[in-house]
N, C-alpha and C positions, 0 to 999 in steps of 0.2 A: 417284406422290407420297408424300414422305417424312413420317413422323409429325410433328406439329407441336402444341406444348403451351403455351398462355399460361401465363408464368411471374409468379407474382404479386411475385416478387423483382425481376425486371427490368420487370415493367407490359408486358410484350411478348410475342407470339408468339414461339417460337424451335423451329427445327429440333432435333428431340430426338437426341442424340447420350449414349448408355449409358456407364456407368464400364466397364463390359464387353460387346464385341460378343456381339449375341443374346439378353443377359440385361437384364433390368431389378429392380430391388428397389424396392418400393414400401411403404411405412407410412402408413396411414389412424389418425388418430385415433378410438378408438371411442367406448364408450357409458359413463358412471359410473351403475355399475348400483344406484339408489334408487329406481327406478319404473318402470313401464311405459314404452316407448319411443314417443316423439309422433310426430307429422307431419314436423317438422324433422329427426329421426333417420332417419325412413324414407328422406327425402332423399337423405340422405349415403351410408344404405347402396345406395340404389338407384342413385345415382351412380356410386360406384366399384365397384358389382358391375359395371354394363355397361363400366367402362373396364378390368375386368380379364378380363370375356370375350371383349372385341375383342382386347385386345393377346393372349392367348394365340391367339385366330383366325388369328392374323397370324403364328404363330411364335415368337412371343418368349417365351424361358423366363424367366417370372414369378414372382418370389415376394413373394407378397400378404401385410402383415402388418397387422393390424387389432387394437389391444388392447382390452382389459376393465380401467376404473378402478374396483377393489374395495377399495379403502380411500380413504377422504375425510371431510373434514367433513360433507359433507350425507349421507354412507352412516352416519356415527355418529349423527347427529341424528336420522335416521329411525329407525334401530334402536333406539333409546330412547323414541320415538315409542310404537313398536308392543310394547315391552317384549320384544325378542327379541336373542339374540347377531347381531353384524353380520354374521357369516358366516353365517348362517341367511337373512338378508336379502337377501345378495348372490347366494347360490345361486338362491334362489326368482326373483328377477328376471333372473338371467341364464338360465335356463330358458324363463321369458318371452319373454327377448329371441328366444331361438333359436326358440321357437314361431313368432313375429311374423315372424322372418327367413323360415323355412320356407315360409310362407303366400304370401309375396311372391315368393318363388321367388329369395333372396338366396342365392348360394352362400357356404359358409364361407372363411374366408381360408386360407393355407397355414399360418400361425401364428397365434396368439390369445393372447398373453403376458398374464396379467394382474399388477398391481402387487405384490399380496402375493407372489408366487412369485419376484420379483427384488430382495429387499431389501437383498440382500447387493452386488449390482452398484449399486446407489442409494448405498448407503452408500460405497461405492471411488468415485464419480465425487464425490460431495459432499466427501471427503477429497482427493480431485485439487485441487478448485477451493478449498479450505481452505490448502492447501500451496501454490497457487500464487497468494494473497491476492486471488483474484475473490470469495472468501466469506468471512466473518467469524462467531464464535460471541458470540450477544448474552447478556448477564446472566441473561436469563430460561430460557436453555437451547435458546433458538431457533438456527436458522444462516440467516443471509442472504446473498443474493447481492448483490455490492457493483455495481450498474449501471453507476456513472461509469468503472469498470475497463476496460469493454468498448467498444473505439473504436465500432464500427458497431450499436452497440444503436439501433432504431427505422428499421433500413434496409427492413425487410419489410413495416412498417404504415405506411411514411413519417410517423411519430413522433419529433417532435423533444423531448429530452431538457428541455430549458426549460419547454416547454410544460407537459410533464407534471411538473415541479416546481411550478409555478403551481396546478396543480388535485389535487395528490399531499396525503394526509393521513395521520398515525399513529392506526391503532386504538388502544384501550385494551388494553394489557398487551404492546403490541409495544414492541420495544427496539432500532429502525433507527438506523444510523448517519445515515442520508439516507430520506428516506420515499418514493423510488422504489424501494428494493430489495424485493425480494421473499423470501417464504421457501423453501428448500431444505428444511429440517427444523424440523418443532415439538415442542419439548421436551414433556414428557408424564411425570405423576406417576408413579411405577413401579407402580400398580396400576391406572393408565388402558391403556387398547388402545395398543401400541405395540413397540417393539424397543428392543435396547441396542445403541448406537453408541461409539465412542470417544468422543464429546464428551457422551453421556447417553442416556436413555431418551427415546423421542419416535416418531413418524413422518414419513413423507416430505411434502414439498410435491405440489402437483397436475403443476407443469411439470416437476420433476427425474424424474418417474415415466416420462414419455414417453420424456424423453433416454436413460435408460439401458432402457430396453425396446426401444427401437430401435437401439441399439448392441449389444445383445446379441443380436437378432437378425438385423441386416444392417451392423453394422461401424461404423466412425466416419464415412463417408461413404457415402451411398446417393444413389439417384437421384431419387424422387418423393416427397414428402410432402402428403399431402389431409389434407383437415378442413372442416369446417362454415363458414359466413361470420362467425361472432363468435369463432373460434379465432386469427385473424390477430394481433389482440392482444389480452390479453397474452401468451396461451399459447403461440403459436408464435414471437413473438420471445422470448421468455424460453428456448424451447428453443434458438432459436439462439445466444444469449449465454451460455449455461451449456454447452453442447455443444463449440462450437468454442474456447472458453476451457480447457475440460477437455481434449481430445483434440488442440488446436493444428493442427486441419485445418478444411476448409468441411464443414459439415453437410450440407446437403442441394443437388442441382443445380437440380431443379425444385419449385416450390410450387404445388400445386393448391388452389383454395377454392371449393365448391358455393356457388350464389346463395341468399338466402334464401328461407323459405317463409312467405308471409302467408295468412291466414284473413278472408276478405271483404275484402280490402284493407288489412287491418290486422296489427301484429304478433300472434302467438301469444301468450296469456296467459292464466292462470287469473283474475286480476281481471277482465279484460274478458268471461270464459263463454265464450270461443272457442278454448279448451284440448282438443285432441283426442289421445288416444292411439291408436296403431295397430290394438289390437284393438278399440277402440270404433268405429272406421270401417269396419273388417274385417267386423265385426258387419250391415253395412246395405249394402256395394258387394263385388262380386265381387273379389278379389284381382288380378287383371290390370288393372281400371280403376284403382285405386289404382296399380300400377306403372306403368301408361302416363301417369297423368297426372305422375307424379312424374320420367319420362324422355322426354316428349315436347318439353320445352324445353332450350334449351343450357344444360348443367350450370352455366356461370356467370350464368344468368339467374335472377332471383327469381321465382318463380312464386305463383300466389293460388289457395289452395284455397277452393272454394265449390261450392254445388250446379250452378250453370251450366255451371264447369269440369269437374266429374264426368261432366255430361250429356255434355259436348263429346267426354270422353274415352271414356266407352262408345260415342258414336256413332263415334268415329275406328275403334276396334276391330271394332264390327259391321260396317264397309266391309270389313274384312279377310274376317273371319268368314263373311259372306255368301256371299262368294267361295269360300272353302275348302270350304265346305258341298256344292259342287257338284263336288268332288273327292274323295273320300272312299277313304282309302286309299293317296294320293300321300305318299311320305317328304320328308324333307328331302334338298336334293342335297348330298353330300358338299363339303366346301370344297376339296378338290383336285381338284373339277371343275369350279369356278366360275371357272377362272381367266379365262377368255376372254369370259366373261357382261359384257355391256355394263351391265346392271343393277346387277350386283355390283359391277363396278369403280367406277360412282359411288356405291354404299354404301361400299365402303373408302375412297374419297377424302374424303366428306364425314367419317366418321369419323376419318380421319388427319389432317382439319382440325381438330384441338383438341376431338374427341368431339362433334362436331356430330351430336346424334342427331334433333334438329329437321329438318334438310337430308337425314339419312337415311331417315326417314320419310316424308319428302315421294316421293324417289325411289322409295319402296316403293308408294305409294300409285299413281303412275305406271304402275309395273307391275301392279297390279291393274285399273288399266282397260284397259292392253294385254290381259291376260288375259281379260278381259269382252268384249271388241271382238272376239277369234279364237276365243273359245269352240265359236261354232258351225261355222266354215268350218275351222278347223286346232285339232280337240282335242288332237292329241298334242302341238303345239307350246304349247297353253295347259298340259297337263300338266305338259310341262317347267318353264313359268316357275312355276307353282304350288310345284315343288320349288325352285325359288331364292329364292322369296318366303318359304318356311318356313327355307329354312337362314339367312337375314339375320334374320329374326324370333327365332332362336334364339340368334343373338348378343347381340340384346336383350334376350333372356328375355320374349318374349310370344308369342302364340297357339300356347300350350303346353297350351291346354284341347280339348274336342272341341267342334266349331262348333254342333251341337245344343245340347249343354249349357250353352255360353255364352249362346248367341240365345235360348233358353228360361228364363235365370235369372232369378229375381224374388226382392227381399228380403220382399216380401209380397204373393205373389199374390193377385188378388181374383177371379182365374178359372182353373179347372184347366186343364192341357193336354187332357184328354178333352173338355171343352166346347168348347175352341177349335175341337179338329180336327171335331166334331160341325156347329159354326158353320159352319166353311171349307167342309165338304161340302155343308150346307143351300143356302150361297152360291151354289155350284157349280152346283148344282141350279136355283136361281133365275135365275143367267143363262143356262143352256140353255134354259127356259122363257120366256126374255124377260121374266122380272119384274124387270127393274131396279132399281125399288123398294127390292124387298126386299133384293134384294144390296146396294143403297147403305146401306139400314139396319143391316145385319149389320156392314159395313164400320165404319161412325160407330161402333155399339155396342161394337165389339171396342177402336177405336181409345180410345174413352173410358176404357177400363178398362186401356189403356196396351199394348194388341196392335196389331202393325202389320203389314198383310197387302200380301206383295209378287207381284204376277202377272207369269208370263214364259209362254214357251212350254213350259216343263218342267212348269206348272202352279202353284198358289199356295202359297207360302212363308209363313211367320209367324214375328214375333220378339215380343219383350216390348221396349217402348220405352226404357225405363231402368229402373234400381233407384232406390226413392224411399226417403229418408232417413226414419225413423220419429222423430217427436221425444218 
């Protein structure tokens, strides 16, 4: 099956056709670094990490670009609040972002441009737009994009220009010809943060930064542009308008947008008290539990973050790890050796269908059931299938921990591993002596403390049931 991608621009799934055979260029809007990454950022990072891992696993020569916005009004306001230089602020939060990414198993992109390193390209693109009269210099020193000059404005988000006019307003201090126009350059006093441009001192608007950075890394036209659900309008709509007007050609062939993340069914918001940063959540849950939750649904589907969803995510991983625990030393099969594997072909088919991780994981669970069903009669075949399972898991970035480490992990263990082992041994003795009441008492006591016992012909294994978030 050929790779198919749901294109937000056409609102349908399309067979992917690269600009260059065998190569893919992909740009994803990254983080504005004025605070710690939150769960919504985590969804975006995890989704496109899986996309990039899969594309490379299939032999595509991928150039993955994910920018960092390190100059923005929010950044400047936060720096003033903290009483520090904005560059120190962005350095701190970039380092924090990289730490969070590492814990979540997010691989670094090939190119990670920062807006402040591309000011000359930004100025050059704004000048092109001014020369072509798609932009104009306002009396207050701002440069605005003339929205009505671009015929296809609104196609990505299915937004009507007349509807925009009805809801538009001009903020105090703006000097727009039309309230729908947006800022390419924000004029500033000479003693304020900014750069010198032919039309005056100032700093770039947010939208033009991505247009210039993507062009610098991938050229005038590239294959895939990705981002979060809230970026389709106005950010990506504005990118298309300014890039195509400046460059005179199509900007992007395929647009991908991740689904929204909600917390207990509501939009995440500091005012609602349900706003969580990644590092807050990582204090209480194993990183793979978070990653699994973020990728286990189709990337375009909204996901709900809650205690129940985390319990389900951990339970899903435990099904894999409980099987892997029985096969120590088995390495992931190399992808070159998986060509004729029926399970792998199903996995690839699911991922080629618009990166359907939900279906891919369902196939992996089927594989686990097969491994468990043949483990006693055909142990070598079972070991072979475990290698295949690990290879698929590597593409998704999961099952990278040691089984015992994951299964015994706990955020607030109420009973030590040594005590659990002692009680397991005592229970075995009680069963041998046919003291089943004591054996059941031990099992119940451990279960109340979050420890599950699993009896099999190989003996009794135990695991902690879930990681409990502390209030």
